[in-house]
ROSEVEX-322146 format. One record per residue: x, y, z of N, C-alpha, C in turn; residue in three letters. Coordinates in steps of 0.1 Angstrom, whole numbers, plus 5000, padded with zeros to 4 digits. Last residue first. Layout:
N
XYZXYZXYZala ...
This chain:
134
409446666646409246546655408646596668unk 410146766612409446786625409446656633unk 411946936588411846816596411246836609unk 410847116559411147106574411146966579unk 410847336534411047196537411647186550unk 408647586523409547536533409647386533unk 408047826501408047676502409147636512unk 406048106499407348056505407147906507unk 404748286474404648166482406048116486unk 402948586469404148526469404048396478unk 400748796452400948686461402348636459unk 398449076450399749026448399948906457unk 395049096437396049086448397449046442unk 392649046424393149186425394249196436unk 391648806417391348856431391848986433unk 392348776391390948756394390548796408unk 395148836392394248936386392748906390unk 397548806410396348726409395248816404unk 400948856402399648916403398548806400unk 403648746423402848746410401548796412unk 406848736438405448796438404948786423unk 408548416436408548566437407148606435unk 408548156456408048186443407848346445unk 411448046474410348136473409948146458unk 412447806498412447856485411347946484unk 414247706528413247786522413547806507unk 414547466553415147516540413947586533unk 415247376586414347446577415047506565unk 416047186606416447176592415547246583unk 413147146627414547146625414847146610unk 410647176652411047206638412547216637unk 408646996673410047046671410347056657unk 405647066690406247016677407647086676unk 404447186712404847036712405446976699unk 404247456704403047366706403347216706unk 407447456690406147536693405047436694unk 410947496689409747406693408547506695unk 413347526663412547576673411447476676unk 416047626642415347516649414547576660unk 416847786611416647776625415947656630unk 416947806583418147756591417947756606unk 414448046581415347956574416647926583unk 412848226596412648086598413847996592unk 413248496594412948456607413048296608unk 413748516566414848556576414548506590unk 411248446556412348366553413548396563unk 409748666567409448526571410648436569unk 410948876554410848876568410648736573unk 410348816527411748826531411848816546unk 407548836527408248706524409648706529unk 407449116532406849016542407448886540unk 408449216508409049246521408649156532unk 406749106488408149066489408849096502unk 404349236495404449096495405949046496unk 405149516491404749466504404849316505unk 405849516463406849546474406449496487unk 404049506442404449386449405349406460unk 401649776443402949716440403149586447unk 399049836453399349836439400649796434unk 398049576478398749706474398949716459unk 397049356488396249416478396749556475unk 398749046494398549186496397749256485unk 399748736509398848806500398848956504unk 401648446510401648596514400748666504unk 401648136522401148216512401048356516unk 403847886528403348006535402948096523unk 403847536528403747656520403147766529unk 405847276538404847366542404947496533unk 406646936542406747056533405547146537unk 408146756564406946836564407146946554unk 409146436575409446546565408146626562unk 409446326607408546356596409046466588unk 411446066622411046196620410146216608unk 412945856643411845856634411346006633unk 416445806642415345876648414245876637unk 418845706630418045616640416945696647unk 419245896611420245886623419545816634unk 416045886601417345956600418045946612unk 413345766586414245726596415645796593unk 410345936580411645906576412445856588unk 407045996568407845956579409245906573unk 405646286553406146146552407046116563unk 402846486542403846446552404346316549unk 401946706517402046566520403246536530unk 401647036532401546946520401646796526unk 400047286548400847176550400647076539unk 399747636546399347506540400447396542unk 398747936558399747826560399047696554unk 398648276548397948146549398948036549unk 398548616558399348496556398448376557unk 397848936543397548826552398548706548unk 397549306544398149176540397649066549unk 394049256542395349246536396249346543unk 391149076550392049186553393349156548unk 388048976536389548956536390249086540unk 385048826542385748956543387248926545unk 384348576541383748666531384348796532unk 386348286544385648396550385048466538unk 387947996551387048056542386248166549unk 391047846554390147936560389248006549unk 393047686544391647646541390547736547unk 395447776553395047816539393647776536unk 395047926586395247816577394847846562unk 396548256592395648156593395948036585unk 396948566602397848456600396948326604unk 395448766611395348736596396448636593unk 395848816637394548756633394448726619unk 398248956636398248816640396948746637unk 398849156607398149136619398048996623unk 402149176595400849116592400049106605unk 404349306604404049316590402649276586unk 404549246630404749386626404349416612unk 404448976630403149046633403349196631unk 407148926624406148886615404848966617unk 408549036645408949076632407849046622unk 407648886667407349036666407549076652unk 406048576667407248656662406948796659unk 403748456673404548486684405848566680unk 402748386648401948486656402848536668unk 404448186641404548306633403848416641unk 403747986659405048036659405148176652unk 401047936652401347986664402748046665unk 401547826626400747946627401048016641unk 403047596632403547696624402847826626unk 401047456648402347496654403047606645unk 399047406630398747486641400047546648unk 400447246611399847366607399647466619unk 401247026627402247106621401647236617unk 398646936635399546976645400647066639unk 397646866609396946966618397847026628unk 399246656601399346786593398646906602unk 400746476629399646506619399846646612unk 403646286630402946406635401846436624unk 403945946633404046056625403146166631unk 
């Protein structure tokens, strides 16, 4: 099985290499969800890999990798968050690619529409990806 660390690093590297994504979010603000800092720049993306599981499909040993991409913005409107989420979904859904030695296939996306996180004063949207990696 591929580790969550490898999947997370490959996902981040792939997004940083996509012109359409870094046109919306500075590459240095595409990070792991566990990143803890005391200065936050907006907009930003955080990548979280959920519980991985091995599967045997078509005689191939593959890993099911649910990934959340969290989009944050401090704009007064949710438009920026929704626009960035749309860009990421357009760039990823239905595609196959390799990054950092990890092959991503069968990418299916769902989105939690923008919601306000009052305690942080930001808008957030979460893209839920179901991916097969090997």
